[in-house]
ChimeraX commands (.cxc) that place a marker at each C-alpha (Angstrom):
marker #1 position -3.68,-4.57,-30.96 radius 0.5
marker #1 position -3.47,-0.98,-29.78 radius 0.5
marker #1 position -6.56,-1.50,-27.59 radius 0.5
marker #1 position -4.98,-4.60,-26.03 radius 0.5
marker #1 position -1.78,-2.69,-25.25 radius 0.5
marker #1 position -3.81,0.09,-23.62 radius 0.5
marker #1 position -5.71,-2.44,-21.51 radius 0.5
marker #1 position -2.48,-4.19,-20.49 radius 0.5
marker #1 position -0.87,-0.89,-19.54 radius 0.5
marker #1 position -3.90,0.18,-17.50 radius 0.5
marker #1 position -4.01,-3.25,-15.85 radius 0.5
marker #1 position -0.35,-2.95,-14.90 radius 0.5
marker #1 position -0.88,0.53,-13.46 radius 0.5
marker #1 position -3.90,-0.66,-11.46 radius 0.5
marker #1 position -1.91,-3.60,-10.08 radius 0.5
marker #1 position 1.00,-1.36,-9.11 radius 0.5
marker #1 position -1.39,1.07,-7.43 radius 0.5
marker #1 position -3.15,-1.69,-5.47 radius 0.5
marker #1 position 0.06,-3.32,-4.34 radius 0.5
marker #1 position 1.91,-0.03,-3.75 radius 0.5
marker #1 position -0.68,1.55,-1.47 radius 0.5
marker #1 position -1.43,-1.70,0.36 radius 0.5
marker #1 position 2.24,-2.49,0.90 radius 0.5
marker #1 position 2.87,1.00,2.26 radius 0.5
marker #1 position 0.07,0.52,4.79 radius 0.5
marker #1 position 1.42,-2.94,5.67 radius 0.5
marker #1 position 4.91,-1.53,6.16 radius 0.5
marker #1 position 3.78,1.36,8.35 radius 0.5
marker #1 position 1.53,-0.84,10.50 radius 0.5
marker #1 position 3.49,-4.09,10.37 radius 0.5
marker #1 position 6.83,-2.95,11.79 radius 0.5
marker #1 position 5.36,-1.39,14.98 radius 0.5
marker #1 position 3.18,-4.46,15.37 radius 0.5
marker #1 position 6.22,-6.74,15.06 radius 0.5
marker #1 position 8.17,-4.63,17.55 radius 0.5
marker #1 position 5.27,-4.84,20.00 radius 0.5
marker #1 position 5.01,-8.62,19.65 radius 0.5
marker #1 position 8.74,-9.00,20.33 radius 0.5
marker #1 position 9.11,-6.53,23.20 radius 0.5
marker #1 position 5.84,-7.13,25.07 radius 0.5
marker #1 position 6.27,-10.87,25.65 radius 0.5
marker #1 position 7.37,-12.43,28.90 radius 0.5
marker #1 position 10.68,-10.90,29.94 radius 0.5
marker #1 position 10.50,-8.31,27.17 radius 0.5
marker #1 position 11.48,-4.66,27.44 radius 0.5
marker #1 position 7.83,-3.57,27.52 radius 0.5
marker #1 position 6.36,-6.66,29.15 radius 0.5
marker #1 position 2.59,-6.94,28.75 radius 0.5
marker #1 position 1.93,-10.64,28.48 radius 0.5
marker #1 position -1.88,-10.58,28.32 radius 0.5
marker #1 position -1.98,-7.85,25.70 radius 0.5
marker #1 position 0.74,-9.64,23.76 radius 0.5
marker #1 position -1.33,-12.83,23.68 radius 0.5
marker #1 position -4.44,-10.92,22.63 radius 0.5
marker #1 position -2.72,-9.09,19.78 radius 0.5
marker #1 position -0.91,-12.26,18.76 radius 0.5
marker #1 position -4.21,-14.14,18.59 radius 0.5
marker #1 position -5.75,-11.43,16.40 radius 0.5
marker #1 position -2.73,-11.53,14.09 radius 0.5
marker #1 position -2.98,-15.31,13.83 radius 0.5
marker #1 position -6.71,-15.07,13.14 radius 0.5
marker #1 position -6.29,-12.79,10.14 radius 0.5
marker #1 position -3.34,-14.82,8.86 radius 0.5
marker #1 position -5.38,-18.01,8.90 radius 0.5
marker #1 position -8.21,-16.67,6.72 radius 0.5
marker #1 position -7.75,-17.26,2.96 radius 0.5
marker #1 position -7.57,-13.98,1.09 radius 0.5
marker #1 position -10.62,-14.60,-1.08 radius 0.5
marker #1 position -12.80,-15.32,1.97 radius 0.5
marker #1 position -11.33,-12.34,3.84 radius 0.5
marker #1 position -12.07,-10.03,0.93 radius 0.5
marker #1 position -15.71,-11.12,0.82 radius 0.5
marker #1 position -16.08,-10.92,4.61 radius 0.5
marker #1 position -14.70,-7.36,4.60 radius 0.5
marker #1 position -17.18,-6.06,2.00 radius 0.5
marker #1 position -19.22,-4.01,4.54 radius 0.5
marker #1 position -16.04,-2.58,6.07 radius 0.5
marker #1 position -14.58,-1.84,2.63 radius 0.5
marker #1 position -17.75,-0.01,1.60 radius 0.5
marker #1 position -17.58,2.01,4.83 radius 0.5
marker #1 position -13.95,3.02,4.26 radius 0.5
marker #1 position -13.82,3.75,0.50 radius 0.5
marker #1 position -17.51,3.95,-0.39 radius 0.5
marker #1 position -17.45,1.10,-2.89 radius 0.5
marker #1 position -16.75,-2.62,-3.15 radius 0.5
marker #1 position -15.61,-2.52,-6.77 radius 0.5
marker #1 position -12.38,-1.32,-8.30 radius 0.5
marker #1 position -8.78,-0.71,-7.31 radius 0.5
marker #1 position -9.38,1.22,-4.09 radius 0.5
marker #1 position -11.86,-1.36,-2.86 radius 0.5
marker #1 position -9.12,-3.98,-3.18 radius 0.5
marker #1 position -6.63,-1.90,-1.19 radius 0.5
marker #1 position -8.55,-2.43,2.07 radius 0.5
marker #1 position -8.52,-6.25,2.18 radius 0.5
marker #1 position -5.03,-6.37,0.67 radius 0.5
marker #1 position -3.65,-4.14,3.42 radius 0.5
marker #1 position -5.51,-6.01,6.16 radius 0.5
marker #1 position -4.25,-9.36,4.85 radius 0.5
marker #1 position -0.67,-8.18,4.31 radius 0.5
marker #1 position -0.13,-6.41,7.63 radius 0.5
marker #1 position -0.27,-9.46,9.96 radius 0.5
marker #1 position 1.61,-11.55,7.38 radius 0.5
marker #1 position 4.45,-9.03,7.23 radius 0.5
marker #1 position 4.36,-8.44,10.99 radius 0.5
marker #1 position 5.03,-12.11,11.70 radius 0.5
marker #1 position 7.92,-12.21,9.21 radius 0.5
marker #1 position 9.41,-9.03,10.70 radius 0.5
marker #1 position 8.93,-10.48,14.18 radius 0.5
marker #1 position 11.13,-13.45,13.26 radius 0.5
marker #1 position 13.89,-11.09,12.07 radius 0.5
marker #1 position 13.66,-9.03,15.26 radius 0.5
marker #1 position 13.87,-12.13,17.44 radius 0.5
marker #1 position 17.05,-13.20,15.64 radius 0.5
marker #1 position 18.92,-10.09,16.80 radius 0.5
marker #1 position 21.80,-11.01,19.10 radius 0.5
marker #1 position 20.58,-10.61,22.68 radius 0.5
marker #1 position 24.12,-9.69,23.70 radius 0.5
marker #1 position 23.80,-6.40,21.80 radius 0.5
marker #1 position 20.58,-5.58,23.61 radius 0.5
marker #1 position 22.03,-6.48,26.99 radius 0.5
marker #1 position 25.11,-4.37,26.25 radius 0.5
marker #1 position 22.91,-1.39,25.40 radius 0.5
marker #1 position 20.93,-1.90,28.60 radius 0.5
marker #1 position 24.15,-2.09,30.62 radius 0.5
marker #1 position 25.21,1.26,29.18 radius 0.5
marker #1 position 21.99,2.79,30.45 radius 0.5
marker #1 position 20.23,3.23,27.10 radius 0.5
marker #1 position 16.52,3.86,27.29 radius 0.5
marker #1 position 14.24,1.14,26.00 radius 0.5
marker #1 position 12.93,3.14,23.05 radius 0.5
marker #1 position 16.51,3.98,22.05 radius 0.5
marker #1 position 17.41,0.29,22.14 radius 0.5
marker #1 position 14.49,-0.47,19.83 radius 0.5
marker #1 position 15.34,2.36,17.44 radius 0.5
marker #1 position 19.15,2.16,17.42 radius 0.5
marker #1 position 19.84,-1.53,18.10 radius 0.5
marker #1 position 16.87,-3.80,17.42 radius 0.5
marker #1 position 15.59,-2.32,14.17 radius 0.5
marker #1 position 18.98,-1.64,12.48 radius 0.5
marker #1 position 20.24,-5.13,13.26 radius 0.5
marker #1 position 17.05,-6.74,11.96 radius 0.5
marker #1 position 16.80,-4.49,8.88 radius 0.5
marker #1 position 18.18,-6.94,6.26 radius 0.5
marker #1 position 15.73,-9.62,7.42 radius 0.5
marker #1 position 12.87,-7.13,7.49 radius 0.5
marker #1 position 13.64,-6.07,3.92 radius 0.5
marker #1 position 13.70,-9.70,2.79 radius 0.5
marker #1 position 10.42,-10.30,4.59 radius 0.5
marker #1 position 8.86,-7.25,2.97 radius 0.5
marker #1 position 9.96,-8.54,-0.43 radius 0.5
marker #1 position 8.17,-11.83,0.26 radius 0.5
marker #1 position 5.12,-9.82,1.34 radius 0.5
marker #1 position 5.14,-7.84,-1.92 radius 0.5
marker #1 position 5.28,-11.01,-3.99 radius 0.5
marker #1 position 2.39,-12.48,-2.00 radius 0.5
marker #1 position 0.40,-9.29,-2.48 radius 0.5
marker #1 position 0.87,-9.43,-6.25 radius 0.5
marker #1 position -0.61,-12.92,-6.20 radius 0.5
marker #1 position -3.51,-11.70,-4.05 radius 0.5
marker #1 position -4.09,-8.66,-6.27 radius 0.5
marker #1 position -4.46,-10.96,-9.27 radius 0.5
marker #1 position -7.04,-12.95,-7.31 radius 0.5
marker #1 position -8.84,-9.73,-6.35 radius 0.5
marker #1 position -8.84,-8.64,-9.99 radius 0.5
marker #1 position -10.72,-11.78,-10.95 radius 0.5
marker #1 position -13.73,-10.60,-8.92 radius 0.5
marker #1 position -13.84,-6.99,-10.03 radius 0.5
marker #1 position -10.90,-5.18,-8.43 radius 0.5
marker #1 position -9.22,-4.35,-11.73 radius 0.5
marker #1 position -5.57,-4.86,-12.55 radius 0.5
marker #1 position -3.90,-7.64,-14.46 radius 0.5
marker #1 position -5.99,-10.31,-12.73 radius 0.5
marker #1 position -9.19,-8.70,-14.00 radius 0.5
marker #1 position -7.73,-8.51,-17.50 radius 0.5
marker #1 position -6.69,-12.18,-17.45 radius 0.5
marker #1 position -10.09,-13.27,-16.16 radius 0.5
marker #1 position -12.34,-11.20,-18.42 radius 0.5
marker #1 position -10.37,-11.30,-21.66 radius 0.5
marker #1 position -8.24,-14.39,-21.19 radius 0.5
marker #1 position -10.47,-16.85,-19.36 radius 0.5
marker #1 position -14.03,-15.80,-20.19 radius 0.5
marker #1 position -13.29,-15.05,-23.85 radius 0.5
marker #1 position -10.82,-17.95,-24.24 radius 0.5
marker #1 position -8.08,-15.62,-25.49 radius 0.5
marker #1 position -4.91,-17.56,-24.73 radius 0.5
marker #1 position -2.67,-14.74,-25.93 radius 0.5
marker #1 position -4.04,-12.31,-23.33 radius 0.5
marker #1 position -3.63,-14.92,-20.62 radius 0.5
marker #1 position -0.06,-15.63,-21.69 radius 0.5
marker #1 position 0.89,-11.94,-21.79 radius 0.5
marker #1 position -0.55,-11.35,-18.32 radius 0.5
marker #1 position 1.30,-14.38,-16.92 radius 0.5
marker #1 position 4.58,-13.17,-18.43 radius 0.5
marker #1 position 3.95,-9.67,-17.05 radius 0.5
marker #1 position 3.30,-11.00,-13.54 radius 0.5
marker #1 position 6.38,-13.23,-13.66 radius 0.5
marker #1 position 8.56,-10.30,-14.75 radius 0.5
marker #1 position 7.09,-8.05,-12.07 radius 0.5
marker #1 position 7.69,-10.63,-9.32 radius 0.5
marker #1 position 11.22,-11.27,-10.59 radius 0.5
marker #1 position 12.11,-7.57,-10.57 radius 0.5
marker #1 position 10.75,-7.12,-7.05 radius 0.5
marker #1 position 12.58,-10.20,-5.78 radius 0.5
marker #1 position 15.88,-9.17,-7.34 radius 0.5
marker #1 position 15.55,-5.61,-6.07 radius 0.5
marker #1 position 14.62,-6.76,-2.56 radius 0.5
marker #1 position 17.50,-9.24,-2.41 radius 0.5
marker #1 position 19.97,-6.64,-3.59 radius 0.5
marker #1 position 18.76,-4.08,-1.05 radius 0.5
marker #1 position 18.82,-6.62,1.79 radius 0.5
marker #1 position 22.38,-7.61,0.87 radius 0.5
marker #1 position 23.45,-3.96,0.81 radius 0.5
marker #1 position 21.91,-3.33,4.23 radius 0.5
marker #1 position 23.56,-6.49,5.57 radius 0.5
marker #1 position 26.98,-5.19,4.55 radius 0.5
marker #1 position 26.28,-1.83,6.18 radius 0.5
marker #1 position 25.27,-3.42,9.50 radius 0.5
marker link #1:1,2 radius 0.2
marker link #1:2,3 radius 0.2
marker link #1:3,4 radius 0.2
marker link #1:4,5 radius 0.2
marker link #1:5,6 radius 0.2
marker link #1:6,7 radius 0.2
marker link #1:7,8 radius 0.2
marker link #1:8,9 radius 0.2
marker link #1:9,10 radius 0.2
marker link #1:10,11 radius 0.2
marker link #1:11,12 radius 0.2
marker link #1:12,13 radius 0.2
marker link #1:13,14 radius 0.2
marker link #1:14,15 radius 0.2
marker link #1:15,16 radius 0.2
marker link #1:16,17 radius 0.2
marker link #1:17,18 radius 0.2
marker link #1:18,19 radius 0.2
marker link #1:19,20 radius 0.2
marker link #1:20,21 radius 0.2
marker link #1:21,22 radius 0.2
marker link #1:22,23 radius 0.2
marker link #1:23,24 radius 0.2
marker link #1:24,25 radius 0.2
marker link #1:25,26 radius 0.2
marker link #1:26,27 radius 0.2
marker link #1:27,28 radius 0.2
marker link #1:28,29 radius 0.2
marker link #1:29,30 radius 0.2
marker link #1:30,31 radius 0.2
marker link #1:31,32 radius 0.2
marker link #1:32,33 radius 0.2
marker link #1:33,34 radius 0.2
marker link #1:34,35 radius 0.2
marker link #1:35,36 radius 0.2
marker link #1:36,37 radius 0.2
marker link #1:37,38 radius 0.2
marker link #1:38,39 radius 0.2
marker link #1:39,40 radius 0.2
marker link #1:40,41 radius 0.2
marker link #1:41,42 radius 0.2
marker link #1:42,43 radius 0.2
marker link #1:43,44 radius 0.2
marker link #1:44,45 radius 0.2
marker link #1:45,46 radius 0.2
marker link #1:46,47 radius 0.2
marker link #1:47,48 radius 0.2
marker link #1:48,49 radius 0.2
marker link #1:49,50 radius 0.2
marker link #1:50,51 radius 0.2
marker link #1:51,52 radius 0.2
marker link #1:52,53 radius 0.2
marker link #1:53,54 radius 0.2
marker link #1:54,55 radius 0.2
marker link #1:55,56 radius 0.2
marker link #1:56,57 radius 0.2
marker link #1:57,58 radius 0.2
marker link #1:58,59 radius 0.2
marker link #1:59,60 radius 0.2
marker link #1:60,61 radius 0.2
marker link #1:61,62 radius 0.2
marker link #1:62,63 radius 0.2
marker link #1:63,64 radius 0.2
marker link #1:64,65 radius 0.2
marker link #1:65,66 radius 0.2
marker link #1:66,67 radius 0.2
marker link #1:67,68 radius 0.2
marker link #1:68,69 radius 0.2
marker link #1:69,70 radius 0.2
marker link #1:70,71 radius 0.2
marker link #1:71,72 radius 0.2
marker link #1:72,73 radius 0.2
marker link #1:73,74 radius 0.2
marker link #1:74,75 radius 0.2
marker link #1:75,76 radius 0.2
marker link #1:76,77 radius 0.2
marker link #1:77,78 radius 0.2
marker link #1:78,79 radius 0.2
marker link #1:79,80 radius 0.2
marker link #1:80,81 radius 0.2
marker link #1:81,82 radius 0.2
marker link #1:82,83 radius 0.2
marker link #1:83,84 radius 0.2
marker link #1:84,85 radius 0.2
marker link #1:85,86 radius 0.2
marker link #1:86,87 radius 0.2
marker link #1:87,88 radius 0.2
marker link #1:88,89 radius 0.2
marker link #1:89,90 radius 0.2
marker link #1:90,91 radius 0.2
marker link #1:91,92 radius 0.2
marker link #1:92,93 radius 0.2
marker link #1:93,94 radius 0.2
marker link #1:94,95 radius 0.2
marker link #1:95,96 radius 0.2
marker link #1:96,97 radius 0.2
marker link #1:97,98 radius 0.2
marker link #1:98,99 radius 0.2
marker link #1:99,100 radius 0.2
marker link #1:100,101 radius 0.2
marker link #1:101,102 radius 0.2
marker link #1:102,103 radius 0.2
marker link #1:103,104 radius 0.2
marker link #1:104,105 radius 0.2
marker link #1:105,106 radius 0.2
marker link #1:106,107 radius 0.2
marker link #1:107,108 radius 0.2
marker link #1:108,109 radius 0.2
marker link #1:109,110 radius 0.2
marker link #1:110,111 radius 0.2
marker link #1:111,112 radius 0.2
marker link #1:112,113 radius 0.2
marker link #1:113,114 radius 0.2
marker link #1:114,115 radius 0.2
marker link #1:115,116 radius 0.2
marker link #1:116,117 radius 0.2
marker link #1:117,118 radius 0.2
marker link #1:118,119 radius 0.2
marker link #1:119,120 radius 0.2
marker link #1:120,121 radius 0.2
marker link #1:121,122 radius 0.2
marker link #1:122,123 radius 0.2
marker link #1:123,124 radius 0.2
marker link #1:124,125 radius 0.2
marker link #1:125,126 radius 0.2
marker link #1:126,127 radius 0.2
marker link #1:127,128 radius 0.2
marker link #1:128,129 radius 0.2
marker link #1:129,130 radius 0.2
marker link #1:130,131 radius 0.2
marker link #1:131,132 radius 0.2
marker link #1:132,133 radius 0.2
marker link #1:133,134 radius 0.2
marker link #1:134,135 radius 0.2
marker link #1:135,136 radius 0.2
marker link #1:136,137 radius 0.2
marker link #1:137,138 radius 0.2
marker link #1:138,139 radius 0.2
marker link #1:139,140 radius 0.2
marker link #1:140,141 radius 0.2
marker link #1:141,142 radius 0.2
marker link #1:142,143 radius 0.2
marker link #1:143,144 radius 0.2
marker link #1:144,145 radius 0.2
marker link #1:145,146 radius 0.2
marker link #1:146,147 radius 0.2
marker link #1:147,148 radius 0.2
marker link #1:148,149 radius 0.2
marker link #1:149,150 radius 0.2
marker link #1:150,151 radius 0.2
marker link #1:151,152 radius 0.2
marker link #1:152,153 radius 0.2
marker link #1:153,154 radius 0.2
marker link #1:154,155 radius 0.2
marker link #1:155,156 radius 0.2
marker link #1:156,157 radius 0.2
marker link #1:157,158 radius 0.2
marker link #1:158,159 radius 0.2
marker link #1:159,160 radius 0.2
marker link #1:160,161 radius 0.2
marker link #1:161,162 radius 0.2
marker link #1:162,163 radius 0.2
marker link #1:163,164 radius 0.2
marker link #1:164,165 radius 0.2
marker link #1:165,166 radius 0.2
marker link #1:166,167 radius 0.2
marker link #1:167,168 radius 0.2
marker link #1:168,169 radius 0.2
marker link #1:169,170 radius 0.2
marker link #1:170,171 radius 0.2
marker link #1:171,172 radius 0.2
marker link #1:172,173 radius 0.2
marker link #1:173,174 radius 0.2
marker link #1:174,175 radius 0.2
marker link #1:175,176 radius 0.2
marker link #1:176,177 radius 0.2
marker link #1:177,178 radius 0.2
marker link #1:178,179 radius 0.2
marker link #1:179,180 radius 0.2
marker link #1:180,181 radius 0.2
marker link #1:181,182 radius 0.2
marker link #1:182,183 radius 0.2
marker link #1:183,184 radius 0.2
marker link #1:184,185 radius 0.2
marker link #1:185,186 radius 0.2
marker link #1:186,187 radius 0.2
marker link #1:187,188 radius 0.2
marker link #1:188,189 radius 0.2
marker link #1:189,190 radius 0.2
marker link #1:190,191 radius 0.2
marker link #1:191,192 radius 0.2
marker link #1:192,193 radius 0.2
marker link #1:193,194 radius 0.2
marker link #1:194,195 radius 0.2
marker link #1:195,196 radius 0.2
marker link #1:196,197 radius 0.2
marker link #1:197,198 radius 0.2
marker link #1:198,199 radius 0.2
marker link #1:199,200 radius 0.2
marker link #1:200,201 radius 0.2
marker link #1:201,202 radius 0.2
marker link #1:202,203 radius 0.2
marker link #1:203,204 radius 0.2
marker link #1:204,205 radius 0.2
marker link #1:205,206 radius 0.2
marker link #1:206,207 radius 0.2
marker link #1:207,208 radius 0.2
marker link #1:208,209 radius 0.2
marker link #1:209,210 radius 0.2
marker link #1:210,211 radius 0.2
marker link #1:211,212 radius 0.2
marker link #1:212,213 radius 0.2
marker link #1:213,214 radius 0.2
marker link #1:214,215 radius 0.2
marker link #1:215,216 radius 0.2
marker link #1:216,217 radius 0.2
view
């Protein structure tokens, strides 16, 4: 029993590490990408229609590839970046690459929902474009961005479990090796409960934070 608890604890830590690092990369890369997609379209503040279409097509390409296929396709790139294709850090690369365009599109929707009257008012007052993005666009879209990031985190937990089933470690690896292959229903049940609780905590925390930011704005 003690060995099972140790394995469950290590699996949880591995899952949190995979999702934590990948989500941080997705957050740092996804928000600027979303801002670019919103502001570089036709009539945008930084209009660059051709580049917007190119970047948008690349984002759509990566979003359309199922995670399992993407992870396998990125094996050479993953080996180049982290030096291995097995373990937690090997899973971070495809997780981050899959999550970034997913989150960028969700954040883009939130940015597009910002009242254009606020932007036009800021432009009329002579605000610079970068100031409008930083002080108007992003703050107004923040509650939606937080909600979108929460959805991204939940999706990444699901993907990390899938990655674990093919050698990335974490709770998915534990469920596959000890629950599925050894027909240990108890291990499978504990992992499922753990994942449900983890997703629930993230969803509740994200909803609460988004609501708090909505009241502030």
